[in-house]
DRENPA-3360 file (N, C-alpha, C; in nm, 2 decimals, always signed):
BEGIN
1 = XXXXXXXX = +0.08/-0.12/+0.00/+0.00/+0.00/+0.00/+0.09/+0.13/+0.00 ~ +0.19/+0.12/+0.08/+0.28/+0.24/+0.09/+0.35/+0.26/-0.05 ~ +0.39/+0.15/-0.11/+0.46/+0.16/-0.24/+0.37/+0.22/-0.35 ~ +0.24/+0.18/-0.34/+0.14/+0.23/-0.43/+0.12/+0.38/-0.41 ~ +0.11/+0.42/-0.28/+0.09/+0.56/-0.25/+0.22/+0.64/-0.29 ~ +0.34/+0.59/-0.27/+0.46/+0.65/-0.31/+0.47/+0.67/-0.46 ~ +0.43/+0.57/-0.53/+0.43/+0.57/-0.68/+0.33/+0.68/-0.73 ~ +0.21/+0.68/-0.67/+0.12/+0.79/-0.71/+0.17/+0.93/-0.68;
9 = XXXXXXXX = +0.23/+0.95/-0.57/+0.28/+1.08/-0.53/+0.40/+1.12/-0.63 ~ +0.49/+1.02/-0.66/+0.60/+1.05/-0.75/+0.54/+1.08/-0.89 ~ +0.44/+1.01/-0.93/+0.39/+1.03/-1.06/+0.32/+1.17/-1.07 ~ +0.25/+1.21/-0.97/+0.19/+1.34/-0.96/+0.30/+1.45/-0.97 ~ +0.41/+1.43/-0.90/+0.51/+1.52/-0.90/+0.58/+1.54/-1.03 ~ +0.60/+1.42/-1.10/+0.66/+1.43/-1.24/+0.57/+1.50/-1.33 ~ +0.43/+1.47/-1.33/+0.34/+1.53/-1.42/+0.33/+1.68/-1.39 ~ +0.33/+1.72/-1.26/+0.32/+1.87/-1.23/+0.45/+1.94/-1.28;
17 = XXXXXXXX = +0.56/+1.87/-1.27/+0.69/+1.93/-1.31/+0.68/+1.95/-1.46 ~ +0.63/+1.85/-1.54/+0.62/+1.86/-1.68/+0.53/+1.97/-1.72 ~ +0.41/+1.98/-1.65/+0.32/+2.09/-1.68/+0.38/+2.23/-1.65 ~ +0.46/+2.24/-1.54/+0.52/+2.36/-1.51/+0.62/+2.40/-1.62 ~ +0.69/+2.30/-1.67/+0.79/+2.33/-1.78/+0.71/+2.37/-1.91 ~ +0.60/+2.31/-1.94/+0.52/+2.34/-2.05/+0.47/+2.49/-2.05 ~ +0.42/+2.53/-1.93/+0.37/+2.67/-1.91/+0.49/+2.77/-1.93 ~ +0.61/+2.73/-1.88/+0.72/+2.82/-1.89/+0.76/+2.83/-2.04;
25 = XXXXXXXX = +0.75/+2.72/-2.11/+0.78/+2.73/-2.26/+0.68/+2.82/-2.33 ~ +0.56/+2.81/-2.29/+0.46/+2.90/-2.35/+0.49/+3.04/-2.32 ~ +0.52/+3.07/-2.19/+0.55/+3.21/-2.16/+0.68/+3.26/-2.23 ~ +0.78/+3.17/-2.25/+0.90/+3.21/-2.32/+0.88/+3.23/-2.47 ~ +0.77/+3.18/-2.52/+0.74/+3.20/-2.66/+0.67/+3.33/-2.69 ~ +0.64/+3.40/-2.59/+0.57/+3.53/-2.60/+0.66/+3.64/-2.55 ~ +0.63/+3.76/-2.59/+0.70/+3.88/-2.53/+0.61/+3.94/-2.43 ~ +0.66/+4.01/-2.33/+0.58/+4.07/-2.22/+0.60/+4.22/-2.23;
33 = XXXXXXXX = +0.48/+4.29/-2.23/+0.48/+4.44/-2.24/+0.41/+4.49/-2.11 ~ +0.48/+4.59/-2.05/+0.43/+4.66/-1.93/+0.39/+4.80/-1.98 ~ +0.26/+4.84/-1.96/+0.22/+4.98/-1.97/+0.22/+5.04/-1.83 ~ +0.29/+5.15/-1.82/+0.30/+5.22/-1.69/+0.25/+5.36/-1.69 ~ +0.18/+5.40/-1.59/+0.12/+5.53/-1.58/+0.15/+5.59/-1.45 ~ +0.23/+5.69/-1.44/+0.25/+5.77/-1.32/+0.26/+5.92/-1.36 ~ +0.15/+5.98/-1.39/+0.15/+6.11/-1.46/+0.15/+6.23/-1.36 ~ +0.16/+6.20/-1.23/+0.15/+6.31/-1.13/+0.01/+6.36/-1.11;
41 = XXXXXXXX = +0.00/+6.48/-1.06/-0.13/+6.54/-1.03/-0.21/+6.57/-1.16 ~ -0.14/+6.63/-1.26/-0.21/+6.68/-1.38/-0.25/+6.55/-1.46 ~ -0.38/+6.55/-1.50/-0.43/+6.44/-1.58/-0.46/+6.32/-1.51 ~ -0.46/+6.33/-1.37/-0.48/+6.21/-1.29/-0.63/+6.17/-1.27 ~ -0.72/+6.26/-1.32/-0.86/+6.23/-1.29/-0.93/+6.13/-1.39 ~ -0.87/+6.11/-1.50/-0.93/+6.02/-1.60/-0.83/+5.91/-1.64 ~ -0.89/+5.79/-1.68/-0.81/+5.68/-1.72/-0.75/+5.70/-1.86 ~ -0.64/+5.65/-1.89/-0.58/+5.66/-2.02/-0.60/+5.52/-2.09;
49 = XXXXXXXX = -0.63/+5.52/-2.22/-0.66/+5.40/-2.29/-0.53/+5.36/-2.37 ~ -0.49/+5.24/-2.34/-0.37/+5.18/-2.41/-0.41/+5.09/-2.52 ~ -0.34/+5.10/-2.63/-0.36/+5.01/-2.75/-0.23/+4.94/-2.79 ~ -0.25/+4.82/-2.84/-0.14/+4.75/-2.91/-0.20/+4.71/-3.04 ~ -0.13/+4.76/-3.15/-0.17/+4.73/-3.28/-0.32/+4.77/-3.31 ~ -0.36/+4.89/-3.26/-0.49/+4.95/-3.27/-0.60/+4.87/-3.20 ~ -0.56/+4.78/-3.11/-0.66/+4.71/-3.03/-0.65/+4.75/-2.89 ~ -0.76/+4.79/-2.83/-0.76/+4.84/-2.69/-0.72/+4.72/-2.60;
57 = XXXXXXXX = -0.63/+4.74/-2.51/-0.58/+4.64/-2.41/-0.61/+4.68/-2.27 ~ -0.62/+4.81/-2.24/-0.63/+4.84/-2.10/-0.67/+4.99/-2.09 ~ -0.74/+5.02/-1.98/-0.76/+5.16/-1.94/-0.69/+5.18/-1.80 ~ -0.59/+5.26/-1.79/-0.51/+5.27/-1.67/-0.54/+5.40/-1.60 ~ -0.56/+5.40/-1.47/-0.57/+5.52/-1.39/-0.43/+5.55/-1.34 ~ -0.41/+5.66/-1.27/-0.28/+5.71/-1.23/-0.22/+5.61/-1.13 ~ -0.09/+5.60/-1.13/-0.01/+5.51/-1.05/-0.05/+5.37/-1.06 ~ -0.07/+5.33/-1.18/-0.11/+5.19/-1.21/-0.02/+5.14/-1.33;
65 = XXXXXXXX = -0.01/+5.00/-1.34/+0.06/+4.94/-1.46/-0.02/+4.82/-1.49 ~ +0.00/+4.77/-1.62/-0.06/+4.65/-1.66/+0.04/+4.57/-1.74 ~ +0.02/+4.44/-1.74/+0.11/+4.35/-1.81/+0.04/+4.27/-1.92 ~ +0.10/+4.26/-2.03/+0.04/+4.20/-2.15/+0.14/+4.10/-2.22 ~ +0.09/+3.98/-2.26/+0.17/+3.89/-2.33/+0.13/+3.91/-2.48 ~ +0.24/+3.92/-2.57/+0.21/+3.94/-2.71/+0.30/+3.85/-2.79 ~ +0.26/+3.82/-2.91/+0.35/+3.74/-3.00/+0.47/+3.82/-3.04 ~ +0.58/+3.76/-3.06/+0.70/+3.83/-3.10/+0.68/+3.89/-3.24;
73 = XXXXXXXX = +0.75/+4.00/-3.26/+0.73/+4.07/-3.39/+0.72/+4.22/-3.37 ~ +0.70/+4.30/-3.48/+0.69/+4.44/-3.47/+0.54/+4.48/-3.43 ~ +0.53/+4.56/-3.33/+0.40/+4.61/-3.28/+0.40/+4.76/-3.26 ~ +0.27/+4.81/-3.27/+0.25/+4.95/-3.26/+0.18/+4.97/-3.12 ~ +0.23/+5.07/-3.05/+0.18/+5.10/-2.91/+0.14/+5.25/-2.91 ~ +0.01/+5.27/-2.87/-0.04/+5.41/-2.86/-0.12/+5.42/-2.73 ~ -0.14/+5.55/-2.69/-0.23/+5.58/-2.58/-0.31/+5.70/-2.61 ~ -0.43/+5.71/-2.55/-0.51/+5.83/-2.57/-0.60/+5.85/-2.45;
81 = XXXXXXXX = -0.67/+5.96/-2.45/-0.75/+6.00/-2.34/-0.88/+5.91/-2.33 ~ -0.94/+5.89/-2.44/-1.07/+5.81/-2.44/-1.09/+5.75/-2.58 ~ -1.19/+5.66/-2.58/-1.23/+5.60/-2.71/-1.20/+5.45/-2.71 ~ -1.27/+5.39/-2.80/-1.25/+5.24/-2.81/-1.17/+5.21/-2.93 ~ -1.15/+5.30/-3.02/-1.06/+5.28/-3.14/-0.94/+5.37/-3.13 ~ -0.83/+5.32/-3.18/-0.71/+5.40/-3.18/-0.72/+5.51/-3.28 ~ -0.69/+5.63/-3.24/-0.69/+5.75/-3.33/-0.57/+5.75/-3.42 ~ -0.60/+5.79/-3.55/-0.49/+5.79/-3.65/-0.38/+5.89/-3.61;
89 = XXXXXXXX = -0.42/+6.00/-3.54/-0.32/+6.10/-3.51/-0.24/+6.07/-3.38 ~ -0.28/+5.96/-3.31/-0.21/+5.93/-3.19/-0.06/+5.90/-3.22 ~ +0.03/+5.96/-3.14/+0.17/+5.93/-3.15/+0.20/+5.79/-3.12 ~ +0.26/+5.71/-3.21/+0.28/+5.57/-3.19/+0.43/+5.54/-3.17 ~ +0.45/+5.43/-3.09/+0.59/+5.38/-3.07/+0.58/+5.24/-3.13 ~ +0.68/+5.21/-3.22/+0.69/+5.08/-3.28/+0.81/+5.01/-3.22 ~ +0.78/+4.89/-3.17/+0.89/+4.81/-3.11/+0.89/+4.67/-3.17 ~ +1.01/+4.62/-3.21/+1.03/+4.49/-3.25/+1.05/+4.40/-3.13;
97 = XXXXXXXX = +0.95/+4.32/-3.09/+0.96/+4.24/-2.97/+1.02/+4.10/-3.00 ~ +1.08/+4.05/-2.90/+1.14/+3.91/-2.90/+1.08/+3.82/-2.80 ~ +1.06/+3.70/-2.83/+1.01/+3.60/-2.73/+1.09/+3.60/-2.60 ~ +1.03/+3.59/-2.49/+1.10/+3.58/-2.36/+1.15/+3.71/-2.31 ~ +1.13/+3.82/-2.38/+1.18/+3.95/-2.33/+1.07/+4.04/-2.28 ~ +1.10/+4.13/-2.19/+1.01/+4.23/-2.14/+1.03/+4.37/-2.20 ~ +0.93/+4.44/-2.22/+0.93/+4.58/-2.27/+0.85/+4.67/-2.19 ~ +0.90/+4.79/-2.16/+0.83/+4.88/-2.07/+0.80/+5.01/-2.14;
105 = XXXXXXXX = +0.67/+5.04/-2.13/+0.62/+5.16/-2.20/+0.55/+5.25/-2.10 ~ +0.60/+5.37/-2.10/+0.55/+5.47/-2.00/+0.46/+5.56/-2.08 ~ +0.34/+5.59/-2.01/+0.25/+5.69/-2.07/+0.29/+5.83/-2.02 ~ +0.31/+5.91/-2.11/+0.36/+6.05/-2.08/+0.25/+6.15/-2.11 ~ +0.22/+6.23/-2.01/+0.12/+6.34/-2.03/+0.19/+6.47/-2.02 ~ +0.17/+6.55/-2.13/+0.23/+6.69/-2.13/+0.12/+6.79/-2.15 ~ +0.10/+6.87/-2.04/+0.00/+6.98/-2.05/+0.04/+7.09/-2.14 ~ -0.05/+7.14/-2.22/-0.01/+7.25/-2.31/-0.10/+7.37/-2.29;
113 = XXXXXXXX = -0.07/+7.48/-2.35/-0.15/+7.60/-2.34/-0.28/+7.58/-2.40 ~ -0.29/+7.52/-2.52/-0.42/+7.50/-2.59/-0.46/+7.35/-2.60 ~ -0.36/+7.26/-2.61/-0.39/+7.12/-2.63/-0.29/+7.04/-2.54 ~ -0.35/+6.94/-2.47/-0.27/+6.85/-2.39/-0.22/+6.74/-2.49 ~ -0.10/+6.69/-2.46/-0.04/+6.59/-2.54/-0.02/+6.46/-2.46 ~ -0.06/+6.35/-2.51/-0.04/+6.22/-2.45/+0.02/+6.12/-2.54 ~ +0.13/+6.06/-2.50/+0.20/+5.96/-2.59/+0.27/+5.86/-2.51 ~ +0.32/+5.75/-2.58/+0.40/+5.64/-2.52/+0.55/+5.67/-2.54;
121 = XXXXXXXX = +0.62/+5.62/-2.45/+0.77/+5.62/-2.46/+0.82/+5.49/-2.40 ~ +0.91/+5.42/-2.48/+0.97/+5.30/-2.42/+1.08/+5.34/-2.32 ~ +1.09/+5.28/-2.21/+1.19/+5.30/-2.11/+1.27/+5.17/-2.08 ~ +1.38/+5.19/-2.03/+1.47/+5.07/-2.00/+1.41/+5.00/-1.88 ~ +1.46/+4.87/-1.87/+1.42/+4.79/-1.76/+1.47/+4.85/-1.62 ~ +1.58/+4.91/-1.62/+1.63/+4.97/-1.50/+1.54/+5.09/-1.46 ~ +1.50/+5.17/-1.55/+1.41/+5.28/-1.52/+1.28/+5.23/-1.47 ~ +1.23/+5.13/-1.54/+1.10/+5.07/-1.50/+1.10/+5.01/-1.36;
129 = XXXXXXXX = +1.21/+4.95/-1.32/+1.22/+4.89/-1.19/+1.22/+4.99/-1.08 ~ +1.27/+5.11/-1.11/+1.26/+5.22/-1.01/+1.12/+5.28/-1.00 ~ +1.04/+5.27/-1.11/+0.91/+5.32/-1.11/+0.80/+5.23/-1.06 ~ +0.81/+5.10/-1.09/+0.71/+5.00/-1.06/+0.67/+4.99/-0.91 ~ +0.77/+4.99/-0.82/+0.73/+4.98/-0.68/+0.63/+5.09/-0.63 ~ +0.63/+5.20/-0.69/+0.54/+5.31/-0.65/+0.40/+5.29/-0.72 ~ +0.38/+5.19/-0.80/+0.26/+5.17/-0.87/+0.19/+5.04/-0.83 ~ +0.06/+5.03/-0.86/-0.01/+4.91/-0.83/-0.05/+4.84/-0.96;
137 = XXXXXX = -0.04/+4.71/-0.97/-0.08/+4.64/-1.10/-0.23/+4.64/-1.11 ~ -0.28/+4.68/-1.23/-0.42/+4.67/-1.26/-0.44/+4.54/-1.34 ~ -0.50/+4.44/-1.27/-0.52/+4.31/-1.33/-0.65/+4.30/-1.40 ~ -0.74/+4.39/-1.38/-0.87/+4.39/-1.45/-0.87/+4.46/-1.58 ~ -0.79/+4.56/-1.60/-0.77/+4.64/-1.72/-0.90/+4.67/-1.79 ~ -0.98/+4.74/-1.72/-1.11/+4.78/-1.77/-1.11/+4.92/-1.82;
% end
């Protein structure tokens, strides 16, 4: 009886290890993108809408970030104040992503005399690591 129980436990451990390796392989086949928003006081009352390849992926409030898995390749990243469709005039950042790598995109808000400007800017991993602890992850991305 003990040998049967031991065999079952070992089998379960082997299968769970294989499944863990499979999920890691899936994660390593995708690129990871972080959208980060810490705009300060100005512009903090409304959520900013983030797009990847003209598809809405998240609405982020101030001091929040979101994480997205995407296929490797060249992608277009934009942000705007509102709307369900990416605007043609939105300033875009194009990034060639690689599987297993992380990319960090900061939402920048620039107040202007007549028009406010909102755009994306890619930042380094080191810069992102200093900013992320002051933010909270938005897992709902509504």
